[in-house]
C-alpha positions in Angstrom: 27.5 217.8 162.5 26.8 218.5 166.2 24.8 221.7 166.1 21.1 221.8 166.3 20.4 218.1 165.9 22.4 217.0 168.9 21.1 216.3 172.4 23.5 218.1 174.7 23.8 217.6 178.5 22.5 221.0 179.2 19.2 220.2 177.4 18.4 217.5 179.9 16.7 217.9 183.2 18.7 216.3 186.0 17.3 217.3 189.4 14.2 215.9 191.0 13.2 219.4 192.1 13.2 220.5 188.5 10.9 217.7 187.6 8.6 218.5 190.5 8.5 222.2 189.6 7.4 221.4 186.0 4.8 218.9 187.1 3.4 221.1 189.8 3.5 224.6 188.2 3.4 223.7 184.5 0.6 223.0 182.1 -0.4 219.4 181.3 -1.5 217.6 178.2 -2.3 214.0 177.6 -1.8 211.8 174.6 -2.7 208.2 174.2 0.8 207.0 175.2 2.3 210.0 177.2 1.6 212.7 179.7 3.3 216.0 178.8 4.1 218.7 181.2 5.8 222.0 180.2 6.6 225.4 181.5 8.8 228.3 180.4 12.3 227.9 181.7 14.0 231.4 181.2 16.9 229.8 179.5 18.0 230.0 175.8 17.1 226.4 175.1 14.5 223.8 175.7 15.1 221.0 178.1 13.7 217.5 178.4 13.0 215.3 181.4 11.7 211.7 181.1 9.8 209.5 183.5 9.5 205.9 182.6 8.2 203.8 185.5 9.7 200.4 186.4 6.4 198.8 187.2 5.2 198.8 183.6 8.3 197.7 181.7 11.5 195.6 181.9 14.8 197.6 181.7 15.1 197.0 177.9 11.7 198.4 177.0 12.2 201.4 179.5 15.5 202.1 177.7 13.8 201.9 174.3 11.1 204.3 175.3 13.7 206.8 176.5 15.8 206.4 173.4 12.8 207.0 171.1 11.6 210.1 173.1 15.1 211.6 173.1 15.4 211.0 169.4 12.1 212.9 168.9 13.3 215.7 171.0 16.7 215.8 169.3 15.0 216.2 165.8 12.1 218.5 166.7 13.5 220.9 169.4 14.4 223.4 166.7 10.8 223.5 165.5 9.3 224.3 168.9 8.8 228.0 169.2 10.5 230.1 171.7 10.5 231.1 174.6 12.4 228.0 175.8 10.5 225.5 177.9 11.1 222.6 180.2 9.3 219.5 179.0 8.6 216.4 181.3 7.3 213.4 179.3 5.7 210.6 181.4 5.4 207.3 179.5 2.2 205.3 179.7 1.6 201.6 178.6 1.8 201.1 174.9 4.6 203.7 174.5 7.2 200.8 174.1 5.8 200.1 170.6 6.2 203.6 169.2 8.8 204.9 166.7 10.2 208.5 166.7 7.7 209.4 163.9 4.8 208.0 166.0 5.9 210.1 169.0 6.2 213.2 166.8 2.7 212.6 165.3 1.4 212.2 168.9 3.0 215.3 170.3 2.5 217.6 167.3 -1.2 218.6 168.0 -0.4 219.1 171.6 2.6 221.4 170.9 0.7 223.2 168.2 -2.3 224.0 170.4 -0.6 224.4 173.8 2.7 225.9 172.9 2.1 228.0 169.9 -1.1 229.6 171.3 0.9 230.3 174.5 -1.6 228.7 176.9 1.3 228.0 179.2 1.3 231.5 180.6 4.5 232.7 178.9 4.8 236.3 177.6 
């Protein structure tokens, strides 16, 4: 069952210029454990980029944070309304303790207010 619940390579942001574009031109939201930047991407699917800094965590904890956020995105991307967007998630201290359900609960109010109400300038 690879369909809508998989995390495909084309749904991942790869280039530093893409991250910079989202961070500079996109809308921002803060949660207790993450910063979330997003902008419409003119594609047919949402994309995710992760920033987890080395100065806060050892490699194992950084990898766990990335794994948990990817799992959240994999499960929730079909519920995020269109138009498609690029999301850059920046982890903050305390994020290493969260489960995918915790991440979902933390992001849900941000996505409900910012994305559904189209405060990101999309048409």
